TORKOL-4160 file (C-alpha; in steps of 0.2 Angstrom, whole numbers, padded with zeros to 4 digits, m for minus):
410
<pt num="1" X="m0310" Y="0042" Z="m0384"/>
<pt num="2" X="m0305" Y="0060" Z="m0381"/>
<pt num="3" X="m0290" Y="0066" Z="m0371"/>
<pt num="4" X="m0291" Y="0083" Z="m0361"/>
<pt num="5" X="m0275" Y="0091" Z="m0354"/>
<pt num="6" X="m0278" Y="0101" Z="m0338"/>
<pt num="7" X="m0271" Y="0119" Z="m0340"/>
<pt num="8" X="m0258" Y="0125" Z="m0328"/>
<pt num="9" X="m0251" Y="0139" Z="m0339"/>
<pt num="10" X="m0237" Y="0128" Z="m0346"/>
<pt num="11" X="m0229" Y="0136" Z="m0361"/>
<pt num="12" X="m0212" Y="0135" Z="m0370"/>
<pt num="13" X="m0203" Y="0149" Z="m0379"/>
<pt num="14" X="m0199" Y="0147" Z="m0398"/>
<pt num="15" X="m0185" Y="0160" Z="m0396"/>
<pt num="16" X="m0175" Y="0149" Z="m0384"/>
<pt num="17" X="m0158" Y="0144" Z="m0391"/>
<pt num="18" X="m0154" Y="0127" Z="m0385"/>
<pt num="19" X="m0135" Y="0129" Z="m0390"/>
<pt num="20" X="m0133" Y="0145" Z="m0380"/>
<pt num="21" X="m0147" Y="0142" Z="m0368"/>
<pt num="22" X="m0153" Y="0160" Z="m0370"/>
<pt num="23" X="m0169" Y="0168" Z="m0373"/>
<pt num="24" X="m0172" Y="0182" Z="m0386"/>
<pt num="25" X="m0170" Y="0199" Z="m0377"/>
<pt num="26" X="m0187" Y="0205" Z="m0385"/>
<pt num="27" X="m0197" Y="0190" Z="m0378"/>
<pt num="28" X="m0213" Y="0194" Z="m0370"/>
<pt num="29" X="m0220" Y="0179" Z="m0362"/>
<pt num="30" X="m0239" Y="0181" Z="m0365"/>
<pt num="31" X="m0236" Y="0187" Z="m0383"/>
<pt num="32" X="m0222" Y="0175" Z="m0388"/>
<pt num="33" X="m0222" Y="0159" Z="m0378"/>
<pt num="34" X="m0233" Y="0145" Z="m0385"/>
<pt num="35" X="m0245" Y="0132" Z="m0378"/>
<pt num="36" X="m0243" Y="0114" Z="m0384"/>
<pt num="37" X="m0257" Y="0115" Z="m0397"/>
<pt num="38" X="m0247" Y="0129" Z="m0405"/>
<pt num="39" X="m0231" Y="0120" Z="m0407"/>
<pt num="40" X="m0236" Y="0102" Z="m0410"/>
<pt num="41" X="m0242" Y="0095" Z="m0426"/>
<pt num="42" X="m0253" Y="0084" Z="m0425"/>
<pt num="43" X="m0262" Y="0092" Z="m0410"/>
<pt num="44" X="m0257" Y="0084" Z="m0393"/>
<pt num="45" X="m0275" Y="0084" Z="m0386"/>
<pt num="46" X="m0293" Y="0085" Z="m0390"/>
<pt num="47" X="m0298" Y="0097" Z="m0377"/>
<pt num="48" X="m0291" Y="0108" Z="m0363"/>
<pt num="49" X="m0298" Y="0107" Z="m0345"/>
<pt num="50" X="m0297" Y="0124" Z="m0335"/>
<pt num="51" X="m0301" Y="0123" Z="m0317"/>
<pt num="52" X="m0308" Y="0137" Z="m0308"/>
<pt num="53" X="m0297" Y="0134" Z="m0293"/>
<pt num="54" X="m0282" Y="0136" Z="m0305"/>
<pt num="55" X="m0288" Y="0153" Z="m0312"/>
<pt num="56" X="m0296" Y="0161" Z="m0296"/>
<pt num="57" X="m0289" Y="0151" Z="m0282"/>
<pt num="58" X="m0299" Y="0146" Z="m0267"/>
<pt num="59" X="m0300" Y="0150" Z="m0248"/>
<pt num="60" X="m0284" Y="0141" Z="m0245"/>
<pt num="61" X="m0274" Y="0152" Z="m0257"/>
<pt num="62" X="m0271" Y="0160" Z="m0274"/>
<pt num="63" X="m0272" Y="0150" Z="m0290"/>
<pt num="64" X="m0259" Y="0148" Z="m0304"/>
<pt num="65" X="m0264" Y="0163" Z="m0314"/>
<pt num="66" X="m0258" Y="0181" Z="m0311"/>
<pt num="67" X="m0270" Y="0195" Z="m0309"/>
<pt num="68" X="m0266" Y="0201" Z="m0327"/>
<pt num="69" X="m0268" Y="0183" Z="m0334"/>
<pt num="70" X="m0285" Y="0181" Z="m0325"/>
<pt num="71" X="m0291" Y="0198" Z="m0332"/>
<pt num="72" X="m0286" Y="0193" Z="m0349"/>
<pt num="73" X="m0295" Y="0177" Z="m0348"/>
<pt num="74" X="m0311" Y="0184" Z="m0342"/>
<pt num="75" X="m0310" Y="0199" Z="m0355"/>
<pt num="76" X="m0305" Y="0189" Z="m0370"/>
<pt num="77" X="m0313" Y="0172" Z="m0366"/>
<pt num="78" X="m0304" Y="0156" Z="m0366"/>
<pt num="79" X="m0303" Y="0152" Z="m0384"/>
<pt num="80" X="m0295" Y="0168" Z="m0388"/>
<pt num="81" X="m0284" Y="0168" Z="m0373"/>
<pt num="82" X="m0277" Y="0151" Z="m0377"/>
<pt num="83" X="m0277" Y="0154" Z="m0395"/>
<pt num="84" X="m0286" Y="0138" Z="m0398"/>
<pt num="85" X="m0290" Y="0130" Z="m0415"/>
<pt num="86" X="m0308" Y="0125" Z="m0417"/>
<pt num="87" X="m0303" Y="0107" Z="m0416"/>
<pt num="88" X="m0299" Y="0109" Z="m0397"/>
<pt num="89" X="m0314" Y="0108" Z="m0385"/>
<pt num="90" X="m0314" Y="0118" Z="m0369"/>
<pt num="91" X="m0320" Y="0109" Z="m0352"/>
<pt num="92" X="m0321" Y="0118" Z="m0336"/>
<pt num="93" X="m0322" Y="0111" Z="m0318"/>
<pt num="94" X="m0319" Y="0117" Z="m0300"/>
<pt num="95" X="m0303" Y="0108" Z="m0296"/>
<pt num="96" X="m0310" Y="0100" Z="m0281"/>
<pt num="97" X="m0293" Y="0092" Z="m0276"/>
<pt num="98" X="m0287" Y="0110" Z="m0273"/>
<pt num="99" X="m0300" Y="0113" Z="m0259"/>
<pt num="100" X="m0301" Y="0095" Z="m0253"/>
<pt num="101" X="m0297" Y="0100" Z="m0235"/>
<pt num="102" X="m0312" Y="0112" Z="m0234"/>
<pt num="103" X="m0328" Y="0108" Z="m0225"/>
<pt num="104" X="m0338" Y="0113" Z="m0240"/>
<pt num="105" X="m0334" Y="0119" Z="m0258"/>
<pt num="106" X="m0328" Y="0137" Z="m0258"/>
<pt num="107" X="m0339" Y="0141" Z="m0273"/>
<pt num="108" X="m0358" Y="0143" Z="m0276"/>
<pt num="109" X="m0368" Y="0136" Z="m0290"/>
<pt num="110" X="m0371" Y="0153" Z="m0298"/>
<pt num="111" X="m0352" Y="0158" Z="m0296"/>
<pt num="112" X="m0347" Y="0142" Z="m0306"/>
<pt num="113" X="m0360" Y="0145" Z="m0319"/>
<pt num="114" X="m0354" Y="0163" Z="m0321"/>
<pt num="115" X="m0336" Y="0156" Z="m0323"/>
<pt num="116" X="m0341" Y="0144" Z="m0337"/>
<pt num="117" X="m0352" Y="0157" Z="m0346"/>
<pt num="118" X="m0340" Y="0171" Z="m0345"/>
<pt num="119" X="m0325" Y="0162" Z="m0350"/>
<pt num="120" X="m0334" Y="0153" Z="m0364"/>
<pt num="121" X="m0333" Y="0134" Z="m0361"/>
<pt num="122" X="m0340" Y="0121" Z="m0372"/>
<pt num="123" X="m0344" Y="0110" Z="m0356"/>
<pt num="124" X="m0343" Y="0112" Z="m0337"/>
<pt num="125" X="m0343" Y="0100" Z="m0323"/>
<pt num="126" X="m0355" Y="0103" Z="m0308"/>
<pt num="127" X="m0347" Y="0108" Z="m0291"/>
<pt num="128" X="m0341" Y="0093" Z="m0281"/>
<pt num="129" X="m0332" Y="0088" Z="m0265"/>
<pt num="130" X="m0320" Y="0073" Z="m0266"/>
<pt num="131" X="m0323" Y="0058" Z="m0254"/>
<pt num="132" X="m0306" Y="0055" Z="m0247"/>
<pt num="133" X="m0307" Y="0036" Z="m0246"/>
<pt num="134" X="m0310" Y="0020" Z="m0255"/>
<pt num="135" X="m0316" Y="0003" Z="m0248"/>
<pt num="136" X="m0326" Y="m0009" Z="m0259"/>
<pt num="137" X="m0332" Y="m0018" Z="m0244"/>
<pt num="138" X="m0341" Y="m0003" Z="m0236"/>
<pt num="139" X="m0357" Y="m0002" Z="m0246"/>
<pt num="140" X="m0370" Y="0012" Z="m0245"/>
<pt num="141" X="m0377" Y="0009" Z="m0228"/>
<pt num="142" X="m0361" Y="0007" Z="m0217"/>
<pt num="143" X="m0351" Y="0021" Z="m0224"/>
<pt num="144" X="m0343" Y="0034" Z="m0212"/>
<pt num="145" X="m0353" Y="0050" Z="m0210"/>
<pt num="146" X="m0340" Y="0061" Z="m0218"/>
<pt num="147" X="m0340" Y="0051" Z="m0234"/>
<pt num="148" X="m0359" Y="0051" Z="m0235"/>
<pt num="149" X="m0359" Y="0070" Z="m0232"/>
<pt num="150" X="m0347" Y="0074" Z="m0246"/>
<pt num="151" X="m0356" Y="0063" Z="m0258"/>
<pt num="152" X="m0372" Y="0071" Z="m0253"/>
<pt num="153" X="m0365" Y="0088" Z="m0256"/>
<pt num="154" X="m0359" Y="0084" Z="m0273"/>
<pt num="155" X="m0376" Y="0077" Z="m0278"/>
<pt num="156" X="m0385" Y="0092" Z="m0271"/>
<pt num="157" X="m0374" Y="0104" Z="m0280"/>
<pt num="158" X="m0376" Y="0094" Z="m0296"/>
<pt num="159" X="m0395" Y="0095" Z="m0295"/>
<pt num="160" X="m0395" Y="0114" Z="m0292"/>
<pt num="161" X="m0381" Y="0117" Z="m0305"/>
<pt num="162" X="m0392" Y="0108" Z="m0318"/>
<pt num="163" X="m0407" Y="0118" Z="m0313"/>
<pt num="164" X="m0397" Y="0134" Z="m0315"/>
<pt num="165" X="m0391" Y="0129" Z="m0332"/>
<pt num="166" X="m0408" Y="0126" Z="m0338"/>
<pt num="167" X="m0415" Y="0142" Z="m0331"/>
<pt num="168" X="m0401" Y="0152" Z="m0339"/>
<pt num="169" X="m0401" Y="0143" Z="m0355"/>
<pt num="170" X="m0382" Y="0142" Z="m0354"/>
<pt num="171" X="m0373" Y="0139" Z="m0370"/>
<pt num="172" X="m0361" Y="0126" Z="m0362"/>
<pt num="173" X="m0365" Y="0107" Z="m0359"/>
<pt num="174" X="m0367" Y="0103" Z="m0340"/>
<pt num="175" X="m0359" Y="0088" Z="m0334"/>
<pt num="176" X="m0364" Y="0080" Z="m0317"/>
<pt num="177" X="m0350" Y="0076" Z="m0305"/>
<pt num="178" X="m0351" Y="0058" Z="m0297"/>
<pt num="179" X="m0341" Y="0055" Z="m0281"/>
<pt num="180" X="m0341" Y="0038" Z="m0271"/>
<pt num="181" X="m0331" Y="0026" Z="m0260"/>
<pt num="182" X="m0334" Y="0010" Z="m0268"/>
<pt num="183" X="m0343" Y="0003" Z="m0284"/>
<pt num="184" X="m0360" Y="0003" Z="m0276"/>
<pt num="185" X="m0359" Y="0021" Z="m0271"/>
<pt num="186" X="m0352" Y="0027" Z="m0288"/>
<pt num="187" X="m0366" Y="0018" Z="m0297"/>
<pt num="188" X="m0379" Y="0025" Z="m0286"/>
<pt num="189" X="m0372" Y="0043" Z="m0289"/>
<pt num="190" X="m0372" Y="0040" Z="m0307"/>
<pt num="191" X="m0390" Y="0034" Z="m0306"/>
<pt num="192" X="m0396" Y="0049" Z="m0297"/>
<pt num="193" X="m0387" Y="0061" Z="m0309"/>
<pt num="194" X="m0395" Y="0052" Z="m0324"/>
<pt num="195" X="m0412" Y="0054" Z="m0315"/>
<pt num="196" X="m0409" Y="0072" Z="m0314"/>
<pt num="197" X="m0406" Y="0073" Z="m0333"/>
<pt num="198" X="m0387" Y="0073" Z="m0335"/>
<pt num="199" X="m0381" Y="0065" Z="m0352"/>
<pt num="200" X="m0363" Y="0067" Z="m0347"/>
<pt num="201" X="m0356" Y="0062" Z="m0330"/>
<pt num="202" X="m0338" Y="0065" Z="m0324"/>
<pt num="203" X="m0332" Y="0052" Z="m0311"/>
<pt num="204" X="m0321" Y="0061" Z="m0298"/>
<pt num="205" X="m0310" Y="0056" Z="m0284"/>
<pt num="206" X="m0302" Y="0041" Z="m0293"/>
<pt num="207" X="m0284" Y="0047" Z="m0295"/>
<pt num="208" X="m0277" Y="0037" Z="m0280"/>
<pt num="209" X="m0286" Y="0021" Z="m0285"/>
<pt num="210" X="m0278" Y="0006" Z="m0293"/>
<pt num="211" X="m0284" Y="0001" Z="m0310"/>
<pt num="212" X="m0294" Y="m0014" Z="m0304"/>
<pt num="213" X="m0304" Y="m0003" Z="m0292"/>
<pt num="214" X="m0308" Y="0009" Z="m0306"/>
<pt num="215" X="m0313" Y="m0005" Z="m0317"/>
<pt num="216" X="m0324" Y="m0013" Z="m0303"/>
<pt num="217" X="m0333" Y="0004" Z="m0301"/>
<pt num="218" X="m0335" Y="0007" Z="m0319"/>
<pt num="219" X="m0343" Y="m0011" Z="m0321"/>
<pt num="220" X="m0355" Y="m0007" Z="m0307"/>
<pt num="221" X="m0359" Y="0010" Z="m0315"/>
<pt num="222" X="m0362" Y="0001" Z="m0332"/>
<pt num="223" X="m0375" Y="m0010" Z="m0325"/>
<pt num="224" X="m0386" Y="0006" Z="m0322"/>
<pt num="225" X="m0380" Y="0018" Z="m0335"/>
<pt num="226" X="m0392" Y="0023" Z="m0349"/>
<pt num="227" X="m0386" Y="0019" Z="m0367"/>
<pt num="228" X="m0385" Y="0038" Z="m0371"/>
<pt num="229" X="m0375" Y="0043" Z="m0356"/>
<pt num="230" X="m0357" Y="0046" Z="m0358"/>
<pt num="231" X="m0343" Y="0046" Z="m0344"/>
<pt num="232" X="m0328" Y="0057" Z="m0341"/>
<pt num="233" X="m0314" Y="0051" Z="m0330"/>
<pt num="234" X="m0306" Y="0066" Z="m0320"/>
<pt num="235" X="m0287" Y="0064" Z="m0318"/>
<pt num="236" X="m0285" Y="0047" Z="m0325"/>
<pt num="237" X="m0274" Y="0041" Z="m0339"/>
<pt num="238" X="m0272" Y="0022" Z="m0338"/>
<pt num="239" X="m0269" Y="0019" Z="m0356"/>
<pt num="240" X="m0267" Y="0000" Z="m0354"/>
<pt num="241" X="m0285" Y="0000" Z="m0347"/>
<pt num="242" X="m0293" Y="0012" Z="m0359"/>
<pt num="243" X="m0300" Y="m0001" Z="m0370"/>
<pt num="244" X="m0309" Y="m0008" Z="m0355"/>
<pt num="245" X="m0314" Y="0009" Z="m0350"/>
<pt num="246" X="m0322" Y="0013" Z="m0367"/>
<pt num="247" X="m0332" Y="m0003" Z="m0365"/>
<pt num="248" X="m0340" Y="0004" Z="m0349"/>
<pt num="249" X="m0345" Y="0020" Z="m0358"/>
<pt num="250" X="m0330" Y="0031" Z="m0355"/>
<pt num="251" X="m0328" Y="0043" Z="m0369"/>
<pt num="252" X="m0316" Y="0056" Z="m0362"/>
<pt num="253" X="m0303" Y="0058" Z="m0349"/>
<pt num="254" X="m0290" Y="0071" Z="m0343"/>
<pt num="255" X="m0273" Y="0069" Z="m0335"/>
<pt num="256" X="m0256" Y="0079" Z="m0333"/>
<pt num="257" X="m0247" Y="0062" Z="m0330"/>
<pt num="258" X="m0238" Y="0061" Z="m0347"/>
<pt num="259" X="m0232" Y="0079" Z="m0346"/>
<pt num="260" X="m0226" Y="0078" Z="m0328"/>
<pt num="261" X="m0217" Y="0062" Z="m0331"/>
<pt num="262" X="m0205" Y="0071" Z="m0343"/>
<pt num="263" X="m0197" Y="0079" Z="m0328"/>
<pt num="264" X="m0204" Y="0071" Z="m0312"/>
<pt num="265" X="m0202" Y="0052" Z="m0315"/>
<pt num="266" X="m0185" Y="0044" Z="m0312"/>
<pt num="267" X="m0186" Y="0033" Z="m0328"/>
<pt num="268" X="m0201" Y="0036" Z="m0339"/>
<pt num="269" X="m0197" Y="0053" Z="m0346"/>
<pt num="270" X="m0197" Y="0051" Z="m0365"/>
<pt num="271" X="m0212" Y="0041" Z="m0371"/>
<pt num="272" X="m0214" Y="0034" Z="m0389"/>
<pt num="273" X="m0229" Y="0026" Z="m0398"/>
<pt num="274" X="m0232" Y="0008" Z="m0393"/>
<pt num="275" X="m0231" Y="0011" Z="m0375"/>
<pt num="276" X="m0212" Y="0010" Z="m0373"/>
<pt num="277" X="m0202" Y="0024" Z="m0365"/>
<pt num="278" X="m0184" Y="0030" Z="m0362"/>
<pt num="279" X="m0174" Y="0038" Z="m0348"/>
<pt num="280" X="m0170" Y="0057" Z="m0353"/>
<pt num="281" X="m0151" Y="0061" Z="m0351"/>
<pt num="282" X="m0148" Y="0071" Z="m0336"/>
<pt num="283" X="m0136" Y="0086" Z="m0337"/>
<pt num="284" X="m0139" Y="0096" Z="m0321"/>
<pt num="285" X="m0136" Y="0115" Z="m0323"/>
<pt num="286" X="m0122" Y="0121" Z="m0312"/>
<pt num="287" X="m0128" Y="0139" Z="m0311"/>
<pt num="288" X="m0147" Y="0134" Z="m0309"/>
<pt num="289" X="m0148" Y="0117" Z="m0300"/>
<pt num="290" X="m0152" Y="0121" Z="m0282"/>
<pt num="291" X="m0143" Y="0106" Z="m0275"/>
<pt num="292" X="m0127" Y="0109" Z="m0285"/>
<pt num="293" X="m0127" Y="0128" Z="m0281"/>
<pt num="294" X="m0129" Y="0124" Z="m0262"/>
<pt num="295" X="m0114" Y="0112" Z="m0263"/>
<pt num="296" X="m0103" Y="0125" Z="m0273"/>
<pt num="297" X="m0107" Y="0138" Z="m0260"/>
<pt num="298" X="m0102" Y="0126" Z="m0246"/>
<pt num="299" X="m0086" Y="0123" Z="m0255"/>
<pt num="300" X="m0090" Y="0105" Z="m0258"/>
<pt num="301" X="m0088" Y="0106" Z="m0277"/>
<pt num="302" X="m0077" Y="0117" Z="m0288"/>
<pt num="303" X="m0088" Y="0127" Z="m0299"/>
<pt num="304" X="m0075" Y="0130" Z="m0313"/>
<pt num="305" X="m0072" Y="0111" Z="m0315"/>
<pt num="306" X="m0090" Y="0107" Z="m0315"/>
<pt num="307" X="m0094" Y="0121" Z="m0328"/>
<pt num="308" X="m0080" Y="0113" Z="m0340"/>
<pt num="309" X="m0087" Y="0095" Z="m0337"/>
<pt num="310" X="m0105" Y="0102" Z="m0340"/>
<pt num="311" X="m0101" Y="0110" Z="m0356"/>
<pt num="312" X="m0091" Y="0095" Z="m0363"/>
<pt num="313" X="m0107" Y="0084" Z="m0360"/>
<pt num="314" X="m0118" Y="0096" Z="m0370"/>
<pt num="315" X="m0105" Y="0097" Z="m0383"/>
<pt num="316" X="m0103" Y="0079" Z="m0386"/>
<pt num="317" X="m0122" Y="0076" Z="m0385"/>
<pt num="318" X="m0125" Y="0088" Z="m0399"/>
<pt num="319" X="m0112" Y="0078" Z="m0408"/>
<pt num="320" X="m0121" Y="0062" Z="m0405"/>
<pt num="321" X="m0137" Y="0071" Z="m0412"/>
<pt num="322" X="m0127" Y="0073" Z="m0428"/>
<pt num="323" X="m0118" Y="0057" Z="m0429"/>
<pt num="324" X="m0120" Y="0041" Z="m0417"/>
<pt num="325" X="m0102" Y="0037" Z="m0418"/>
<pt num="326" X="m0099" Y="0049" Z="m0404"/>
<pt num="327" X="m0110" Y="0039" Z="m0392"/>
<pt num="328" X="m0096" Y="0032" Z="m0382"/>
<pt num="329" X="m0088" Y="0049" Z="m0380"/>
<pt num="330" X="m0104" Y="0056" Z="m0374"/>
<pt num="331" X="m0106" Y="0042" Z="m0361"/>
<pt num="332" X="m0088" Y="0045" Z="m0355"/>
<pt num="333" X="m0092" Y="0063" Z="m0353"/>
<pt num="334" X="m0108" Y="0060" Z="m0343"/>
<pt num="335" X="m0099" Y="0047" Z="m0332"/>
<pt num="336" X="m0085" Y="0060" Z="m0328"/>
<pt num="337" X="m0099" Y="0074" Z="m0324"/>
<pt num="338" X="m0108" Y="0062" Z="m0313"/>
<pt num="339" X="m0092" Y="0057" Z="m0304"/>
<pt num="340" X="m0088" Y="0076" Z="m0300"/>
<pt num="341" X="m0106" Y="0079" Z="m0294"/>
<pt num="342" X="m0105" Y="0063" Z="m0283"/>
<pt num="343" X="m0121" Y="0056" Z="m0291"/>
<pt num="344" X="m0128" Y="0042" Z="m0280"/>
<pt num="345" X="m0139" Y="0034" Z="m0293"/>
<pt num="346" X="m0132" Y="0033" Z="m0311"/>
<pt num="347" X="m0142" Y="0030" Z="m0327"/>
<pt num="348" X="m0128" Y="0027" Z="m0339"/>
<pt num="349" X="m0134" Y="0010" Z="m0345"/>
<pt num="350" X="m0151" Y="0018" Z="m0348"/>
<pt num="351" X="m0143" Y="0033" Z="m0357"/>
<pt num="352" X="m0133" Y="0021" Z="m0368"/>
<pt num="353" X="m0150" Y="0013" Z="m0374"/>
<pt num="354" X="m0157" Y="0031" Z="m0377"/>
<pt num="355" X="m0142" Y="0036" Z="m0387"/>
<pt num="356" X="m0141" Y="0020" Z="m0397"/>
<pt num="357" X="m0159" Y="0019" Z="m0402"/>
<pt num="358" X="m0161" Y="0038" Z="m0405"/>
<pt num="359" X="m0180" Y="0039" Z="m0403"/>
<pt num="360" X="m0181" Y="0057" Z="m0408"/>
<pt num="361" X="m0177" Y="0052" Z="m0426"/>
<pt num="362" X="m0192" Y="0040" Z="m0426"/>
<pt num="363" X="m0205" Y="0052" Z="m0419"/>
<pt num="364" X="m0217" Y="0061" Z="m0431"/>
<pt num="365" X="m0221" Y="0076" Z="m0419"/>
<pt num="366" X="m0215" Y="0093" Z="m0424"/>
<pt num="367" X="m0205" Y="0096" Z="m0408"/>
<pt num="368" X="m0194" Y="0081" Z="m0411"/>
<pt num="369" X="m0192" Y="0085" Z="m0429"/>
<pt num="370" X="m0186" Y="0102" Z="m0424"/>
<pt num="371" X="m0175" Y="0099" Z="m0409"/>
<pt num="372" X="m0168" Y="0082" Z="m0411"/>
<pt num="373" X="m0158" Y="0075" Z="m0397"/>
<pt num="374" X="m0161" Y="0091" Z="m0387"/>
<pt num="375" X="m0178" Y="0084" Z="m0383"/>
<pt num="376" X="m0170" Y="0069" Z="m0374"/>
<pt num="377" X="m0159" Y="0080" Z="m0362"/>
<pt num="378" X="m0166" Y="0082" Z="m0345"/>
<pt num="379" X="m0161" Y="0100" Z="m0341"/>
<pt num="380" X="m0170" Y="0116" Z="m0338"/>
<pt num="381" X="m0188" Y="0121" Z="m0341"/>
<pt num="382" X="m0188" Y="0123" Z="m0360"/>
<pt num="383" X="m0181" Y="0105" Z="m0364"/>
<pt num="384" X="m0191" Y="0097" Z="m0350"/>
<pt num="385" X="m0208" Y="0105" Z="m0355"/>
<pt num="386" X="m0204" Y="0102" Z="m0373"/>
<pt num="387" X="m0202" Y="0084" Z="m0369"/>
<pt num="388" X="m0218" Y="0084" Z="m0359"/>
<pt num="389" X="m0227" Y="0092" Z="m0374"/>
<pt num="390" X="m0220" Y="0078" Z="m0385"/>
<pt num="391" X="m0227" Y="0065" Z="m0372"/>
<pt num="392" X="m0244" Y="0073" Z="m0373"/>
<pt num="393" X="m0244" Y="0070" Z="m0392"/>
<pt num="394" X="m0239" Y="0052" Z="m0390"/>
<pt num="395" X="m0253" Y="0049" Z="m0378"/>
<pt num="396" X="m0265" Y="0057" Z="m0389"/>
<pt num="397" X="m0260" Y="0047" Z="m0405"/>
<pt num="398" X="m0262" Y="0031" Z="m0395"/>
<pt num="399" X="m0279" Y="0036" Z="m0388"/>
<pt num="400" X="m0285" Y="0040" Z="m0406"/>
<pt num="401" X="m0281" Y="0022" Z="m0410"/>
<pt num="402" X="m0292" Y="0015" Z="m0397"/>
<pt num="403" X="m0309" Y="0015" Z="m0406"/>
<pt num="404" X="m0302" Y="0003" Z="m0419"/>
<pt num="405" X="m0294" Y="m0008" Z="m0406"/>
<pt num="406" X="m0310" Y="m0008" Z="m0396"/>
<pt num="407" X="m0320" Y="m0013" Z="m0412"/>
<pt num="408" X="m0308" Y="m0027" Z="m0415"/>
<pt num="409" X="m0309" Y="m0033" Z="m0397"/>
<pt num="410" X="m0328" Y="m0034" Z="m0397"/>
């Protein structure tokens, strides 16, 4: 099983000083900031997924890349642009969720093939259009017209895309995109893609589905799947079900979930091998947190008092990183800071567990070894993204254990 991380130009700066919270004055982002694969040992993913919608945008708006970044990507190629080691594969897709509200996809088959060729992908997914629904009781014959239309568009584009790749003799491997609204429609899409000649098929539109629905669809697909056809799950990272996914022919998947959980989840911020997780310790920035700044400007909070409490929290947390005997002092400082901020939901009990068990000391990843407790503090982009990168490494290590587990389970 291989894990691909969808790129959104997320990097961290090796020059950032966690004690002073300052960057080097000589920092140049494109030159100096680093991707996850450049700062983590072992590598945090097997491949990088780069969507055309993220790079070039769509009819609805611009992508995540600046004009300068986009130019460098096309000029140098993806492998040089991302400074990728040979062990990391490159997969391209169109980013269909970015144009989900369009009547038709905003890209032609030739435009997508040009993108994959010029950027230098190892593999690329055909143009698809997401079906915005799932109902296992509908079947093929009674589906709403719009669902059928979107699936037909995806299959038509897939057939033309494969023909384009064959005519050009493209250096990348083509993947057919399968869309559906129930197990039967997904299975039929995969059958048609197999008949076209695809050996790798990407299943799309499954992100909103519950795991039992994904498994039901994969089971239906597996009944018609040829033995040499491999499946990729777009946007799915249900680790607890990966062994079952593998039994149904899934050999790769992509997801941003573990990275985003580092700073968007209430509780599941810091993941560790074995499936456990910890709550990261929140120390909001007085001068950078939008909510705190608004309340200071409104006269609801005293800035000087907050700054003193904030600095005390950071000071005693650093002390805990060196000696666990400061744990109670740190919790008292956090409690006082929360009181001043008027925090409605406190995680002090969860913080006690994080500080007591000290997961950063048990993690083998290079970021935890370098930064220690700083990786467990929920505060600012550098700490949060570093923790997100750590989460990627944890997921990748767990994924690499799956083949042995699958073998034992059979």
